[in-house]
C-alpha positions in Angstrom: 4.7 7.5 30.4 7.7 5.8 31.7 8.8 3.9 34.8 8.1 0.3 35.7 4.4 0.5 36.6 3.3 -1.1 33.3 0.9 0.0 30.6 -2.4 -1.8 29.9 -4.7 -1.2 27.0 -7.8 -1.1 29.2 -6.3 1.7 31.2 -5.5 4.0 28.3 -7.5 6.7 26.7 -7.0 7.3 23.0 -7.3 11.1 23.2 -4.7 11.2 25.9 -2.4 8.8 24.2 -2.7 10.8 20.9 -1.7 13.9 22.8 1.3 12.2 24.4 2.3 10.8 21.0 2.3 14.3 19.5 5.1 15.2 21.9 7.0 11.9 21.7 6.2 9.2 19.1 7.0 6.3 21.4 4.8 5.5 24.4 5.9 2.7 26.7 6.5 1.9 30.3 9.8 0.2 29.4 12.6 2.9 29.1 15.1 0.4 27.7 12.7 -0.7 24.9 12.0 3.0 24.2 15.8 3.7 23.8 16.2 0.9 21.3 13.1 1.7 19.3 14.0 5.4 19.0 16.4 5.0 16.0 13.8 2.9 14.2 11.0 5.4 14.7 13.3 8.3 13.9 14.4 6.7 10.6 11.0 5.5 9.5 10.1 8.6 7.5 13.3 8.4 5.5 12.4 4.7 4.9 8.9 5.5 3.5 6.7 5.4 6.6 5.4 8.9 7.5 4.6 10.0 11.0 5.2 6.6 12.8 3.9 6.4 16.3 4.4 3.4 18.6 2.4 2.3 21.7 3.7 -0.6 23.7 1.4 -2.3 26.2 2.5 -4.9 28.7 -0.3 -7.4 28.4 -2.3 -8.9 25.5 -5.9 -7.6 25.4 -8.9 -9.9 25.8 -10.4 -9.1 22.4 -8.8 -10.1 19.1 -9.2 -6.7 17.5 -8.7 -4.4 20.5 -5.2 -3.3 19.5 -6.3 -2.4 16.0 -9.4 -0.6 17.3 -7.2 1.4 19.7 -4.7 2.2 16.9 -7.7 3.4 14.7 -8.9 5.7 17.5 -5.4 7.2 17.8 -5.2 7.8 14.1 -8.7 9.4 14.2 -7.4 11.8 16.9 -4.0 12.7 15.4 -3.4 11.0 12.1 -0.2 9.2 11.1 0.7 5.5 11.2 0.2 3.9 14.6 1.5 0.6 15.9 0.0 -0.7 19.1 2.1 -3.7 20.2 1.5 -6.2 23.0 3.7 -9.2 23.9 2.1 -11.5 21.4 -0.1 -9.3 19.2 -0.1 -6.1 17.2 -2.6 -3.7 15.8 -1.9 -1.0 13.3 -3.8 1.8 11.5 -2.8 4.6 9.2 -4.3 7.5 7.3 -1.4 7.4 4.8 -0.5 3.7 4.3 -2.7 1.1 2.6 -4.2 -1.6 4.8 -2.5 -4.3 2.7 0.9 -2.8 3.5 0.0 -2.6 7.2 -1.1 -6.3 7.3 2.1 -7.4 5.6 4.1 -5.3 8.0 2.2 -6.8 11.0 2.9 -10.3 9.7 6.6 -9.5 9.3 6.7 -8.0 12.8 5.1 -11.0 14.5 7.3 -13.6 12.6 9.3 -13.7 15.8 7.1 -12.2 18.5 9.9 -12.0 21.1 12.2 -10.1 18.9 10.8 -6.6 19.2 13.6 -4.7 17.5 13.8 -7.0 14.5 10.0 -7.0 14.3 9.8 -3.2 14.2 12.6 -3.0 11.6 10.8 -5.6 9.4 7.5 -3.6 9.8 9.1 -0.4 8.6 10.9 -2.1 5.8 7.8 -3.9 4.6 5.4 -0.9 4.8 8.0 1.6 3.5 8.8 -0.6 0.5 5.2 -1.6 -0.3 4.0 -1.2 -3.9 0.6 -2.2 -5.1 1.4 -5.2 -7.3 -1.5 -4.6 -9.6 0.0 -1.2 -10.5 2.8 -3.0 -12.4 0.3 -5.2 -14.2 -1.9 -2.3 -15.1 1.0 -0.5 -16.7 1.8 -3.7 -18.7 -1.9 -4.1 -19.7 -2.1 -0.4 -20.7 1.0 -0.7 -22.7 -0.3 -3.7 -24.5 -3.6 -1.9 -25.3 -1.7 1.1 -26.7 0.5 -1.2 -28.9 -2.6 -3.0 -30.3 -4.2 0.3 -31.2 -1.0 1.5 -32.8 -0.8 -1.6 -34.9 -4.5 -1.3 -35.9 -3.9 2.3 -36.9 -0.9 1.4 -39.1 -2.9 -1.4 -40.8 -5.9 0.9 -41.4 -3.6 3.6 -42.8 -1.8 1.1 -45.1 -5.1 -0.2 -46.4 -6.5 3.2 -47.0 -3.4 4.7 -48.5 -2.0 1.6 -50.1 -1.9 0.7 -53.8 -4.4 2.9 -55.7 -6.4 1.3 -58.5 -6.9 3.2 -61.7 -10.2 5.2 -61.8 -12.1 2.9 -64.1 -10.6 -0.5 -63.2 -13.3 -1.5 -60.9 -16.0 -0.2 -63.3 -14.5 -2.0 -66.3 -14.5 -5.4 -64.5 -18.2 -4.8 -63.7 -19.0 -3.9 -67.3 -17.3 -7.1 -68.6 -19.2 -9.3 -66.3 -22.5 -7.6 -67.1 -21.9 -7.6 -71.0 -22.3 -11.3 -71.7 -25.5 -11.6 -69.7 -27.2 -8.8 -71.6 -26.2 -10.1 -75.1 
């Protein structure tokens, strides 16, 4: 959909938009914006964001979650990672990227709402480079647990295979302590 007639969320159908995005991953009424977004969308997969699709609408919706809901409808129709961007708001959804990554990407994108290009670059960089921070900590905790068990195993082995007492040494001490009491 191109030309200068404008695109408004309340006039779009998710199934039709998903069909359009299957042919071209950018849907906007602004041809100039489409031209500058093309390299970002084309490079997204190589930067870690698979199957990126972009919808640009020309007016902010009435509802706070309308853009995200529309993005979720598109993902339900065709999968991938979808950004629905309006002048001062953004909604995203993905069947491949974690919600936390999308939220961080949205935040980065809207840092300067008038800078569309920088915002899309920041989104792709943030989502593509996202790693669950707890994963690093869980590896550290797992390594610590393995180390503790290894130390315990070594201590147990040393105690069980350590200095052997002579066969009657323990019995002899018991006999000596028992002898005076019986006499």
